[in-house]
KOLZADREN-392073 format. One record per residue: residue in one letter; y, z, x of N, C-alpha, C in turn. Coordinates in steps of 0.2 Angstrom, whole numbers, plus 5000, padded with zeros to 4 digits. Each point is the difference from the previous one (the first is absolute). Layout:
aYZXYZXYZX
...
//
This chain:
x438747575156500249985006500250055005
x499850005006500250065004500749995002
x500350065002500750005002500050015007
x500549975003500150015008500850015001
x500150045005500750025001500449935003
x500549994996500449945003500750035002
x500250064998500650035002500050035007
x500350065001500050035006499950074999
x499950045005499950075000499550035005
x499950075000499650035005499349985000
x499849984994499349985000499849945003
x500549955000500049945003500050015008
x500450055002500150015007499350045003
x499850044996499450045002499349965000
x500049944997499449964999500249935003
x500149995006500249945003499549944999
x500249944998499649955000499849975007
x499549965000499849975006500649975004
x500050005006500649975004500550055001
x500050064998500550055002500550014995
x500149964995500550004995499850054995
x500550034997499950044994500049964994
x499750024995499949964994499349994998
x499949954996499349994997499749945004
x499450005002499749955003499849954995
x500249935001499949954995499549955002
x499450035002499549955002500149965006
x500450025004500149965006500649955000
x500350004994500649954999500650045001
x500549965002500750035001500250024993
x500350075000500250024994500649984997
x500149994994500649984997500650055001
x499850065000500550055001500250015007
x500650015002500250005007500050075002
x499650025005499850075001500350025007
x500450055001500350015006499550055004
x500350025006499550045005499950074997
x500450024996499850074997499750004993
x499749944999499749994993500450004994
x500749985002500449994994500249934999
x500049984994500149934998500749995001
x500149945004500749985001500249944995
x500650004998500249954996500449945004
x499749955001500349955004500649964997
x500050004993500549974997500450054995
x500550035003500350064996500349974994
x500349945000500349974994499550004994
x499349995002499549994994499750074999
x500050045005499750074999500450054998
x500749994998500450064998499850024993
x500050064998499950024994500750014996
x500050044994500550004996500750025003
x500050055005500650025003500249965006
x499649955002500149965006499850035006
x499650065000499850035006499349995001
x499749985006499350005001499650064999
x499450004998499650064999499950045007
x500050065000499950045007499350025000
x499749985006499350035001500050075002
x500550035003500050075001500050044994
x500449984994499950044994499449994997
x499649955000499449994998499550055003
x500050005007499650045004500150084998
x500650014999500250074998499750024993
x500149964996499850014993499250005000
x499749965004499350005000499750065003
x500350035005499850065003500050064995
x500550004995500150054995499550004995
x499949934998499549994994499350005001
x499849985006499349995002499650064999
x500250065002499750065000499850034993
x500449974995500050024993499449964996
x499849955003499549954997499450044998
x499750045004499350034999500050044993
x500650045000500050044994500249964993
x500549965001500249964995499549954997
x499649985004499549944998499350035002
x499750044996499350035001499549944999
x499550005004499649945001499649984993
x499750044997499649994994500549974994
x500650034999500449984995500449945002
x500149995006500449945002499649945000
x499350015001499649945001499949964993
x500150034995499949974993500749984997
x500550015004500749974997500149935002
x500449974997500249935001500550005006
x500049945003500450005006500850004998
x500149974995500750004997500350074999
x499650044997500250074999500150045006
x499549995005500150035007500749985003
x500149935000500649985003500650034996
x500050014994500650034996500150075003
x499550045000500050075002500350005007
x499749965005500350005007500749985000
x500249964996500749985000500550064998
x499750034994500450064998500050065005
x499450015003499950055006500549985005
x500049945003500549985005500750024999
x500249984993500750014999500250074999
x499550044997500150075000500150045006
x499549985005500050035007500649985004
x500349944999500649975003500650044998
x500050014993500650044998499950085002
x499450025000500050085002500150015007
x499949955004500150015007500649965003
x500549984995500649975002499949945004
x499549964999499849945004500349944995
x500549965003500449954997499549945000
x499549994996499649955000500249954994
x500049945002500249944995499349974997
x500149964995499449974997499649965004
x500349975005499649965005499550045004
x500350065002499650055004499550044996
x500250014994499550034995499449964999
x500149934999499549954999499550005006
x500350005006499650005007499650065000
x500350064999499650065000499450004995
x500249984994499450004995499549965002
x500149945003499549955002499550045005
x500350035005499650035005499650064997
x500450044996499650064997499549984995
x500049954997499549984995499449985004
x500049975006499549995004499750065003
x500450055001499750075002499650034995
x500349994994499650044994499449964999
x500049945000499349964999499550025006
x500250015006499650025005499850074999
x500450044998499950084999499550014994
x500049964995499650024994499449955000
x500049955004499449965001500049944995
x500649984998500149944995500250034993
x500449964997500250014993499949944996
x500050014993499949954995500549945001
x499749944999500549955000500249994992
x500549964999500149994993499549964997
x499850014993499549974997500149924999
x499449965000500149934999499949994993
x500549974997500049994993499849924999
x499449994996499849944998500449974995
x500349945001500549984994499749934998
x500149994993499849934998500349945003
x499849944999500349945003500750004997
x500449975005500750004999500249944995
x500450024995500349954996500649975004
x500449954997500649985003500550055000
x500050044995500550064999499950055006
x499450025001499850055004500149975008
x499849945001500149975006500850005002
x500449994995500750005001500350075002
x499750054996500250075002499850025007
x499449985002499750015006500549975006
x500249944999500449975004500750035001
x500250034994500750035000499950075004
x499450034999499950075004500049985007
x499749955003499949985007500749995002
x500449964997500749995002500450065000
x499950044995500450065000499850055006
x499450005002499750045005500349975007
x500049945000500249965007500850025001
x500450014995500750015001500150075002
x499550054999500150075002499650015007
x499549965001499650015006500349975006
x500249944999500349955005500550045005
x500550034998500550035004499750065004
x499550044997499650055003499649985005
x499649944999499649975005500449985006
x500649974999500449985006500150065005
x500150064997500150065004499450025004
x499449984998499450025004499749955004
x500349945001499749955004500549985006
x499849965005500449985005500049924999
x500549974998500149934999499849965006
x500250025006499849975006499349995002
x499650054997499250005001499849954995
x500250004994499849954995500049935002
x500549985004500249935002499449985005
x499750045003499449995005499350004997
x500050014993499350014997499949944995
x499449994999499849954994500050044994
x500049964994500150024994499450054998
x499449995002499450044999500150075003
x500250005006500150075003500550044997
x500649974998500550034997499850034993
x499649964996499850024994499550065000
x499650005005499550055002500450075001
x500549995004500350065002500550034995
x500449964996500450034995499750024994
x499349984999499750024993500050075000
x499850045005500050074999500750035000
x500549975003500750034999500249994993
x499949944997500249994993499650054996
x499450015001499650054996500350075000
x500350025005500350065001500750004996
x500349955001500750004997499949994992
x499549974998499950004993499850074997
x499750045004499850074998500750045000
x500449995005500650045001500549994994
x500049934998500549984995499650014993
x499450025000499750014993499949944996
x499849945004499949944997499349994999
x499849984994499349994999499849934999
x499749975005499849935000499250005001
x499749954997499350005001499949965006
x499349985002499949975006500349935000
x499949964995500249935000500850005000
x500350054997500850005000500250025007
x499650055004500250025006499949945005
x499549964999499949945004500649954999
x500249994994500649954998500650035003
x500150075000500650035003500049985008
x499450015003500049995007500249935002
x499749954996500149935001500849984999
x500350034995500749994999500450035006
x499850065002500450035006499949965006
x499449975001499849965006500449935000
x500149974994500449944999500750015001
x500350064999500750025001500150015008
x499550035003500150025007499849945005
x499549964998499849955004500149924998
x500050004993500149934998500649984996
x500049974995500649984996500050034993
x499850075000500150044994499649974994
x500349994994499749984994499849935000
x500249965005499949935000499349995003
x499750055003499349995003499549974995
x499950034994499549984996500149934998
x500649984999500249934998499849955006
x500150025006499949965006499249995001
x499750054998499250005000499749964995
x500449994994499749964994500049935002
x499449975001500049935002500249954994
x500050024994500249964994500849995000
x500350055004500849995000500249965006
x500449954998500249955005500850015001
x500450034996500750015001500150074998
x500550045003500250064998500850005000
x500350024995500749994999500350074998
x500450035004500350064999500750004998
x500250024994500750004998500350074999
x500150035005500250075000499450055000
x500150065000499550055001499550014994
x500249984994499650014994499849934996
x500049955004499849944997499649955005
x499450004999499649965005499549954996
x500149935001499649954997499549985005
x499549974998499549965004499849944997
x499749955004499849944997499250005001
x499749994994499250005000499949934996
x499649965004499849944997500649964997
x500550005003500649964998500450034995
x499950064998500450034995500350075002
x500650014999500450065002499850064995
x499950065003499850064996500450065003
x500350044995500350065002499550055001
x500150035006499550065002500350074998
x499650055000500250074999500150035007
x500049965005500250035007500750025001
x500250055003500750025000500150035007
x500650005003500250045006500350064997
x500050055005500350064998500850004999
x500349965003500749994999500249945004
x500749985000500249945004500050015007
x500150075003499950015007499349995002
x499550024996499349995002499949925001
x500249964995499949935000500449975007
x500650035001500449975006499650025006
x499750065001499650025006499449955001
x499749984994499449965001500349935003
x500549984997500349935002500250015008
x500350055002500150015007499450005004
x499550034998499350005003499749935001
x500149964995499749935001500449965005
x500650005000500449965004500050035007
x500050065001500050035007499449995003
x499449994997499449985003500049945004
x500549954998500049945004500750005004
x500350055001500650015004500649974997
x500050004993500649984996500450064997
x500549994997500450054996500349984994
x500150044995500349994994500550064999
x500649984999500550054998500649974997
x500650044999500549974997500349945003
x500050005007500349955004499549934999
x499450014999499549955000499550014994
x500349994994499650024994499449954998
x500049955004499449954998499650005006
x499350004999499549995006499449974998
x499749965004499449974999499550035005
x499450024998499550045004499349984998
x499650045003499349984998499650075001
x499450004996499650065001499549985006
x499650055001499550005006499549944998
x499849994994499549954998500349935000
x500749995001500349945000500449994993
x499950044995500449994994500750005001
x500349954996500749995001500450054996
x500650035003500450054996500749985001
x500450004994500750005000500350064997
x500550035003500350064998500849994999
x500250024995500750004998500250074998
x500650035003500250064998500750004997
x500250064997500750004998500450005005
x500649974999500349994994499949934997
x499649965004499849934997499550014994
x499550045001499650024995500350054995
x500249984995500450054995499650054998
x499449994998499650054996499550045005
x500150005006499650035005499749955005
x499750035005499649965005499549954997
x500049945002499649954997499549985006
x499450004999499549975005499549954996
x499949955003499549954998499549995005
x499450004998499450005005499649944998
x499949955004499549944998499450025004
x499450014997499450025003499649935001
x499650005006499649945001499350024999
x499649964996499350014999499650005006
x499550055000499650005005499549945000
x499949974994499649945000500349945002
x499849975005500349945003499949944996
x500549964999500049944996500049945005
x499549964999500049945004500249944996
x500149945003500249944996499449984996
x499450015002499449984996500050054994
x500150065001500050054994500649974995
x500549985002500649984996499849944996
x499649965003499849944997499450014995
x499650055001499550024995500350034994
x500650045001500350034995500549964996
x500149935002500449964997500750005002
x500250045005500750015002500249945003
x499649965004500249945002499449954999
x500149945001499549954999499649995006
x499449985000499549995006500449955005
x500349954998500449955004500550045004
x500450044996500650045003499750055005
x499450034999499750045004499849975007
x499749944999499849965006500649985004
x500649984997500649985003500350065004
x500050064997500350065004499550025006
x499449994999499550015006500249965006
x500149934998500149955005500750025004
x500550014995500750025003500050065005
x499650054998499950065004499749995006
x499549965000499649995007500449955004
x500449954997500349955005500750035002
x500250064999500650035002500649964998
x500049984993500649974997500550054998
x500649985000500650054998499950004993
x500150074997499950014993500650054998
x500249984994500550054996499750024994
x499950074999499750024994500550044996
x500249974994500550024996499850034993
x500450044997499850024993500450064998
x500050024994500350064997499750075002
x500350054998499850075001499350014997
x499550025004499350014997499649944999
x500249945002499749944999499449995004
x499950045006499450005004500249965007
x500650005002500249975006499650035006
x500050065001499650045005499349995000
x499750004994499349994998499849935003
x500449954998499949935002500049995008
x500550035003500150005007499450035003
x499850064998499450035003499449964999
x499949974994499449954999500049945005
x500649975001500049945004499950025007
x500350065002499950025007499350015002
x499550014996499350005001499749945004
x500449954999499849935003500349995007
x500350055003500350005007499450015004
x500049965006499450015005500150075003
x499450045001500050065003500350005007
x500049945003500250005007500749995001
x500449994995500749995000500450075000
x500649995004500450065000500549994995
x500150054995500450004994500550065001
x500749984999500550054999500350004993
x500050064997500350014994500750035000
x500449984996500750035000500250024993
x500150064999500250034993500550055000
x500350014994500450064999499650065000
x499550004996499550065000499349975000
x499750015005499349975001499550014994
x499849954997499650004995499449955000
x500149955004499449955001499450035003
x499449984997499450025002499649955003
x500149985006499749955004499350035003
x499549955000499350035002499949975007
x500449965003499949985007500050055005
x499750005006500050055005500650005004
x500449955000500549995005500749994996
x500250064997500650004996500650055003
x500649975001500550045002500550014994
x500150064998500450014994500750035002
x500549974998500750025001500450014994
x500450055000500450034994500750005002
x500449984995500850015001500250075000
x500650015002500250075001500850004997
x500150054996500750004998500550045005
x500649994999500550045004499950075000
x500250045005500050075000500750034997
x500150065000500650034997500649985003
x500049985006500649975003500149934999
x499549974996500149934999499749955005
x499650035005499749965006499350004999
x499749965004499349995001499649964995
x500449964996499649964995499749955003
x499349994998499649945002499949964994
x500249945000499949954994499449965001
x499849974994499549955000500149945005
x500649985000500249955005499950025007
x500250065002499950035007499249995001
x499650024996499350015001499749935001
x500249954996499849935000500149975007
x500750015003500149985006499650035006
x499950074999499550035005499349984999
x499849994994499349984999499849935004
x500549965001499949935003499950015007
x500150065003499950025007499350035001
x499650014994499450045001499449965000
x500149935001499449965000499650004993
x500449994995499650004993499749944999
x499450004997499749944996500249994993
x500250064997500250004993500650055000
x500549994996500550054998500050004993
x499950064997500050014993500650044998
x500549984996500550044997499850034993
x500250065000499950034993500649984995
x500150044995500549984995500749985004
x500349944998500649995003500549984994
x500550045000500550004994500749985002
x500349974995500849995001500149955006
x500550025003500349965006499550005005
x499550045001499550005005499649945000
x499949974994499649944999500249955005
x500649995001500349955005500150035007
x500350065000500250035007499450015004
x499450034998499550025004499549945002
x500149944997499649955003500349945003
x500750015000500449945004500050025007
x500149955005500050015007500750045002
//
């Protein structure tokens, strides 16, 4: 895998990318690294980009060290001898040379600056000698369960070391404007360089898994992404950072998925609720939310959740269930199927009641398929989860109070407002407790 400079230094400034900016041209895409007018990477988020002593890396020191080391490369790395060396060996020698040169010239270079210099110098050496040997590809036998577990542990261990370094090399504000494919394409080379710098040996499959984990943390819901992508999983139940259950085919199973720690889990919970404009904190430790696909989410955080943040996710099947399908499967009788079809088409008032997980939402979605496409439908829910297929649907959602205790919009408020919206149908989501009487009375 070819290396490219992701740090900063004179080589970046001397070879500007298209558009007048220093740094590396990334195929016409906006670079993840934030590059200033002098070809120096700026750190837009100092709180994330600080290194061990809390001080951001200095581009001036990197430039100074590069100027001293670069003239030594031709003598230190003769073309014929260097061409047959492994890239890892060359990287180690460059690191040693950079440290020795910094000490001899009284240049106060820290580890972050040494890494950036070595990244640029390695590319110089490759250009100078016309390429060097890549690490050999080792053909391994098919994995057993034990070897697969060992591989997974290696990827997780690599993620813990690479993730904080990757944050130093990227601009979070740029990532927010890119799709997942573009981010994956751009960070793959950066991750490859960081693995070399940290002397982490991962094969191609493991590197791909590592990049997926990093993308899930940066763009998605971290370790929950594989469970959300599994269509066999209908419920995900998180009881603290180290215990995650799922429901498959009606049975609960304990998974081997883990969060890094409680803070990691809490950050994911915050990301879920913030996406729909809600919050969860000590003053409001309970929250109902939804994912982008409509999956229902309930979050409970300490001190109410004694063993750590609890998240319950009810996924909805991508396979649509109709009343006819329910009758075929024996869930309801053919006569009941016909009765519900007539009730749905004739605009009769209906109340669907049942216990947790009994299929209330599934039944309502199935009945709603009998609503005429020409009717105006208004839905009112705490967290929008109904999946109506009609073209003229207005979805309303309640809102909790803000930090000052103001701004709450209840289901009753939305029912009163919906009557002024010229609805043909009003569909209420789950109504619990006192709201059963208060939201429907005049």
